C-alpha positions in Angstrom: -2.3 -27.8 -5.6 -2.7 -24.3 -7.0 0.6 -23.1 -8.4 2.1 -19.6 -9.0 3.1 -18.5 -12.5 5.3 -15.5 -13.4 5.2 -13.7 -16.8 7.8 -11.1 -17.6 7.1 -8.3 -20.1 8.2 -4.7 -20.9 6.1 -2.0 -19.3 7.8 0.9 -21.0 11.1 2.7 -21.6 12.2 5.9 -19.8 13.6 9.0 -21.5 17.0 7.7 -20.4 16.4 4.5 -22.3 15.9 2.4 -19.2 13.7 -0.5 -19.9 11.0 -0.9 -17.2 10.0 -4.5 -16.6 6.6 -5.8 -15.6 6.2 -9.1 -13.7 2.7 -10.7 -13.4 2.4 -13.3 -10.7 -0.8 -15.4 -10.9 -2.4 -18.4 -9.4 -4.5 -20.8 -11.5 -7.7 -19.7 -9.7 -7.4 -16.2 -11.1 -5.6 -14.2 -8.4 -3.0 -11.9 -9.9 -0.3 -9.4 -8.9 1.6 -7.2 -11.3 4.9 -5.5 -10.3 7.0 -3.0 -12.2 10.7 -2.0 -11.8 9.9 1.7 -11.8 9.6 2.4 -8.1 9.6 -1.3 -7.3 5.8 -0.8 -7.4 2.7 -2.9 -7.2 1.0 -1.9 -10.5 -2.0 -4.1 -10.1 -3.8 -6.7 -7.9 -6.8 -8.6 -9.2 -8.8 -10.5 -6.7 -11.9 -12.8 -7.0 -15.0 -12.1 -5.0 -17.5 -14.5 -3.4 -19.0 -15.2 -6.8 -15.5 -15.6 -8.3 -15.8 -12.3 -10.2 -12.2 -11.0 -10.6 -11.7 -7.3 -10.1 -8.8 -4.8 -9.9 -8.6 -3.7 -6.3 -5.8 -1.2 -6.4 -5.4 2.3 -7.8 -2.8 2.7 -10.6 -1.9 3.8 -14.1 -1.9 2.1 -17.5 1.4 3.6 -18.8 4.9 4.3 -17.5 4.7 8.0 -18.2 1.8 8.3 -15.8 3.9 6.8 -13.1 6.8 9.1 -14.0 4.5 12.1 -13.8 2.2 11.0 -11.0 2.4 12.4 -7.4 0.2 10.0 -5.5 2.7 7.1 -4.9 0.4 4.5 -6.4 1.7 1.1 -5.3 5.3 2.4 -4.9 8.1 1.5 -2.6 8.7 4.6 -0.6 11.9 5.6 1.3 14.6 6.0 2.5 12.2 7.1 5.1 8.4 6.8 4.7 6.0 9.6 5.8 6.8 13.1 7.0 9.9 14.5 8.8 9.2 17.8 10.5 10.7 20.8 8.7 12.7 18.4 6.5 15.6 18.1 9.0 17.0 15.9 11.7 20.1 15.6 13.9 22.3 12.5 14.0 25.6 12.2 15.9 25.7 15.9 16.4 25.2 16.9 12.8 22.0 18.5 11.4 20.9 17.1 8.0 18.6 19.1 5.7 16.3 17.1 3.5 14.2 17.7 0.4 10.9 19.3 1.4 8.5 17.5 -0.7 5.1 17.5 1.0 2.2 19.6 -0.3 3.2 22.5 2.0 6.9 22.4 0.9 7.7 22.7 4.6 8.3 19.1 5.4 10.0 16.0 4.0 7.7 13.3 2.6 8.5 9.7 1.5 11.8 10.3 -0.3 12.7 9.4 -3.9 12.6 5.6 -4.1 9.3 5.7 -5.9 10.9 7.6 -8.8 13.9 5.3 -9.3 14.5 2.5 -11.8 15.3 -0.7 -9.8 17.2 -3.7 -11.1 15.0 -6.7 -11.1 15.0 -10.5 -11.4 12.9 -13.5 -10.4 13.8 -16.4 -8.1 12.2 -19.7 -6.9 9.4 -19.4 -9.4 7.3 -17.3 -7.0 9.4 -14.3 -6.1 10.4 -11.0 -7.8 13.5 -9.2 -6.5 14.1 -5.5 -6.9 17.5 -3.8 -6.1 18.5 -0.2 -5.8 21.7 1.5 -4.6 20.8 4.9 -3.1 23.9 7.2 -3.3 25.3 9.0 -0.3 23.4 12.3 0.0 20.2 11.2 -1.8 17.3 13.4 -0.6 19.9 14.8 1.9 20.5 11.5 3.8 24.0 10.3 4.8 25.5 7.1 3.5 25.2 4.8 0.5 22.4 2.4 1.0 21.9 -0.8 -0.8 18.2 -1.8 -0.8 16.5 -5.0 -1.8 12.7 -5.5 -2.0 11.3 -9.0 -2.5 7.7 -9.8 -3.4 6.6 -13.5 -2.9 3.2 -14.9 -3.8 1.8 -18.1 -2.5 -0.9 -20.3 -3.9 -3.3 -19.2 -1.1 -3.1 -15.5 -2.1 -0.5 -14.4 0.4 1.7 -11.6 -0.9 4.8 -11.2 1.3 7.0 -8.1 1.0 10.6 -8.3 2.4 12.5 -5.0 2.7 16.3 -5.3 3.2 19.0 -2.6 3.5 22.6 -2.0 4.4 24.5 1.3 4.7 28.0 2.8 4.6 27.2 5.4 7.3 24.7 5.7 10.1 21.4 6.7 8.4 17.7 6.4 9.0 15.8 3.7 7.2 12.0 3.2 7.2 10.8 1.6 4.0 7.2 0.6 3.1 4.8 0.1 0.2 2.2 2.7 -0.7 -0.4 0.6 -2.4 -4.0 2.0 -2.5 -6.8 -0.5 -1.9 -10.5 -0.4 -2.9 -11.9 -3.9 -2.4 -15.1 -2.9 -4.4 -12.9 -2.3 -7.4 -10.7 0.3 -8.9 -12.7 3.5 -9.6 -15.9 2.1 -8.1 -16.5 4.8 -5.5 -15.3 5.4 -1.9 -14.0 3.1 0.8 -16.3 4.5 3.4 -18.3 1.3 3.6 -15.2 -0.9 4.1 -14.9 -2.5 7.6 -11.6 -1.9 9.3 -10.1 -3.5 12.4 -6.6 -3.0 13.9 -5.0 -4.5 16.9 -3.9 -1.1 18.3 -4.7 0.4 21.7 -2.5 3.5 21.1 -1.8 6.0 18.3 0.5 9.0 17.7 -1.5 12.3 17.7 -0.8 14.9 15.0 -0.7 18.6 14.7 -2.6 20.6 12.1 0.2 19.9 9.6 0.0 16.1 10.1 3.3 16.1 12.1 3.4 14.0 15.2 3.3 15.9 18.5 5.6 13.3 20.1 2.8 11.9 22.3 1.6 8.3 22.4 -2.1 8.3 23.3 -4.9 5.8 23.9 -7.5 5.3 21.2 -10.2 5.0 23.8 -13.0 7.4 23.1 -11.4 8.7 19.9 -12.3 8.3 16.2 -9.2 6.2 16.0 -10.6 3.2 18.0 -10.8 0.4 15.5 -10.2 -2.5 18.0 -13.6 -3.7 16.9 -14.5 -3.9 13.2 -16.0 -0.5 12.2 -16.9 1.1 8.9 -14.2 3.5 7.8 -16.8 6.2 7.2 -18.5 6.0 10.6 -16.3 8.6 12.3 -14.1 9.9 9.5 -15.3 13.5 9.7 -14.1 13.6 13.3 -10.5 13.1 12.1 -9.1 16.1 10.4 -10.2 15.7 6.7 -10.0 11.9 6.8 -7.6 9.5 8.4 -3.8 10.0 7.9 -2.4 8.6 11.2 -0.2 6.0 12.8 -1.4 3.1 15.0 1.1 1.7 17.5 1.2 -2.1 17.2 2.5 -3.6 20.4 4.7 -6.6 20.5 7.8 -7.9 18.6 8.3 -10.1 15.6 5.8 -10.9 12.9 2.2 -10.5 14.3 -1.3 -9.7 13.3 -1.9 -6.0 12.5 -5.2 -5.4 10.8 -8.1 -6.6 8.6 -10.1 -4.8 5.9 -13.4 -6.3 4.6 -15.8 -5.2 1.9 -19.0 -7.1 2.8 -20.9 -6.8 -0.5 -18.1 -8.6 -2.5 -16.7 -10.6 0.4 -13.2 -9.5 -0.5 -11.0 -9.1 2.5 -7.3 -8.5 3.5 -5.5 -9.4 6.7 -2.1 -8.0 7.4 0.8 -9.4 9.4 4.1 -7.5 9.9 7.3 -7.2 11.8 7.1 -3.4 11.8 6.3 -1.1 14.7 3.2 0.6 13.4 0.5 0.9 10.8 -0.2 4.1 8.9 -3.9 4.4 7.8 -4.4 6.9 4.9 -7.9 7.3 3.4 -7.0 9.0 0.1 -7.7 12.4 1.5 -5.7 14.2 -1.2 -7.1 12.3 -4.1 -8.8 15.1 -6.1 -9.8 13.8 -9.4 -6.6 12.1 -10.4 -6.9 10.2 -13.6 -5.9 6.5 -13.3 -6.2 3.3 -15.3 -9.0 2.7 -17.8 -9.9 6.3 -17.6 -11.1 6.1 -14.0 -11.1 9.3 -12.0 -9.9 8.9 -8.4 -11.7 11.1 -6.0 -11.4 11.8 -2.3 -11.7 8.6 -0.2 -11.5 6.5 -3.4 -9.1 4.1 -1.8 -7.0 3.7 1.3 -3.4 2.8 2.2 -2.3 0.4 5.0 1.4 1.2 5.4 3.4 -1.0 7.8 6.3 1.1 9.0 8.1 2.7 12.0 6.5 5.7 13.6 6.2 8.8 11.5 9.0 11.3 12.3 10.6 9.0 14.8 13.9 10.8 14.1 12.8 13.9 15.9 11.1 12.2 18.8 13.8 10.2 20.5 13.8 8.4 22.8 9.9 8.3 23.0 9.6 6.7 19.5 11.6 3.6 18.3 14.8 4.4 16.5 15.1 4.1 12.8 18.9 4.5 12.5 20.8 1.8 10.6 24.6 1.5 11.2 27.3 0.1 9.0 27.6 -3.7 9.5 23.9 -4.0 10.5 21.2 -5.4 8.3 17.7 -3.9 8.0 15.0 -6.4 7.4 11.3 -5.9 7.8 8.5 -8.2 6.5 4.9 -7.7 5.8 2.3 -10.2 4.4 -1.0 -9.2 2.9 -3.4 -12.2 2.8 -6.2 -11.7 0.2 -9.2 -13.9 0.9 -13.0 -14.1 0.6 -15.1 -13.7 3.7 -18.5 -15.3 3.2 
């Protein structure tokens, strides 16, 4: 039986003297995941190919300071609410909340601040790393104190499961995900346009020119968003704004199959299962020469993100979109599993 090993080390120290821990989980056949307590982030994933050549398949940085300074959310836990909120505001129980406007236009909220926080961390059961963060009442403009827990569990067959938990002291929106960037050909190796993508979605949420949902739920039929059959990412990418940055609606309840990503030359593949409502596909449209690990330069379409989450801006499109409001006494729990394997 292939086992899982965890090695703990120090990744760096912040200006406030907070020690950032790094946890490297590995199997004896060479698969490896590294996590850091800054942003509860996936810092690295190294996956064998069909010839057992092990390669880094995520984008990231070598040093803590690069994560502190970086603006691309590499591997980070994002929240309280992932993605954009129109005009950085929403109404809840008759009160309007004004949020940080942090997208590139400075008009809309984007992703929150969890990715820039130091999380408490520990290990459990020999295969799991646990990160905890207490978000204070008013952080980013959101109501309520929120206690968050993110657990990463690796199994010997290369399944990485992410569990997101939260409780709150006041009604507040919660929609947490991970923002890992994948390139199955290897970090810094080129674009992901040749990757084959498949998603079990018949519908999506259309966007306006500022990447804000219109409130509609539309069919993918006869659109560049139809990936019900395995299709190269680059085949129709120029028909979708300046790349893909959109939400697929995944029908059903409970943990279920979401999508697959395959790089045929290497055989590397990922399948995703989740309890969430949708899948955000982002093709690295805003990568513009970012410098990453090992001196690599990350250019447009240099990687993609597959973010399992509730619908973007569901706060402002009720009741058409599923609610993201968590109330005191309730427990938020969503689970996503990435299965890394070789497709011969």
